[in-house]
C-alpha positions, 0 to 999 in steps of 0.5 A: 642237782650237779655237784659244785666243785671249785678248783684253786689254781695260781699259775697258767699251765702250758697245756689246755688244762680247761679242756682237760677239766671238761673231759674229766669233770664233765659239765653234765655231772659237775659245776667246776669253777676255777678260782685264783683266791679261796672263795668266801662262800665256801659252803656253796661247794661240795668240794674245794680242791687246792690243785695248784695253789700256794697261798695261805688259807687261814684256819684251813682246818675248819673247813671240811670240804677243802682238799689239797693235791700233792704229788708224793707217796706221803709222808715222804716228799713233803714240800716242793718240786715233785715232778723234778724230784721224781726224776733226780731221785730216780723213783720208779713210780709217781704218786698223786695224793689227795688229802685233807687241808691242815695247818701243817703243810702236806700233813693232813689225813690222806683220802685217795692216792693214784700211782703209776710207773715213771716210764723211760720216755717220761719227761717233766712236761709230760709228767706235769700233763699226767699229773694234771690229768690223774688229779682230775680223775681222783677228784671225779672218783672222790665225788662219785664215792661221796657226793655230799661230802663226809670224806674218809681219810687216813692219818700219814704213817711214817717219818716225813721227808721234805723236799726243798724249794728249787731256784732257777740256778739249781738247774745248772749242769755238772760239766764233770758229769757225762750225759747218761749221769745227767739224764735224771736231771735233764728229764726233770727240768722244764722250759720255764726253768730249763737245764743249762751249762756254760761254755767259754762264758756263754750260757747254753740251754739243754732240752731233752724229749723222746722221739715218740711222744709217750701215751697215758699209762695203763697201769694206773692204780687208785686206792683209798687208804681210809676205806681199807682199814674197814 
C-alpha cells in the first residue's frame, strides 16, 4: 500500500512544481494530492503538509498528521517573508523546518530541519525553488522514517523573533545607498513584487541575477531534533 500525502498550496509557483513533486515524491512510493482547501477526510492521509498555505485550519492541534513547513531556524524568524529576510538579514545559511501544526503560528514542536549555505550567486527566485525542493526532500525523509505516523518532535527552545508581512511598497530602493549596500535588498526581491526606484517621477524596476545559474547545494544537512534527544 502506498503512502498517501496531501500537500496544501494556495498559490501557483513560477517553476514546474508538479514535476518536482513527481521527482522527489515519486508516484511508485507515494500517492500525492495537491489541494487548496483542508481536506474533510483528513484521516485518509498519513501526512498533510501545509507547504504554502496561509488559511486558518480550525482546531488544527487535534490533527496529529498535519505539519507545517516554515523556512527559518525556529523559534527565530516566525511570521512572514522568509526568503526576503534571509537576504536582508544577511544570513549565512537557510533553514527549512517541518513542525507540528499548532494554534500559535509557527510554534509547534519541530520534527525535522534542513540547512544549507546561502551562496553569493543565490537570489530570491532560485532560493524559492530550492526551498520547494528541500521541503519535498524533508517530506520524503519523514515518511521513510515514520511511514505510519507517530512523528517525533521537539519543543522549540529560546525566545522567538517575528518577521512582519511585507507589502509591494517595501521594495523601494533607498537612492542614498550605493549598489553594494542595496544588493541584499535586490537579491531578496522577486518578479511578482520587484525592487524599484523613482527618477524624474518615473518608476524604474530593478532585477539582479547571476550570469551563470547556481546549482543545488552539496552541503545539505538534515536533522531530526526530537530523535537527537534520545
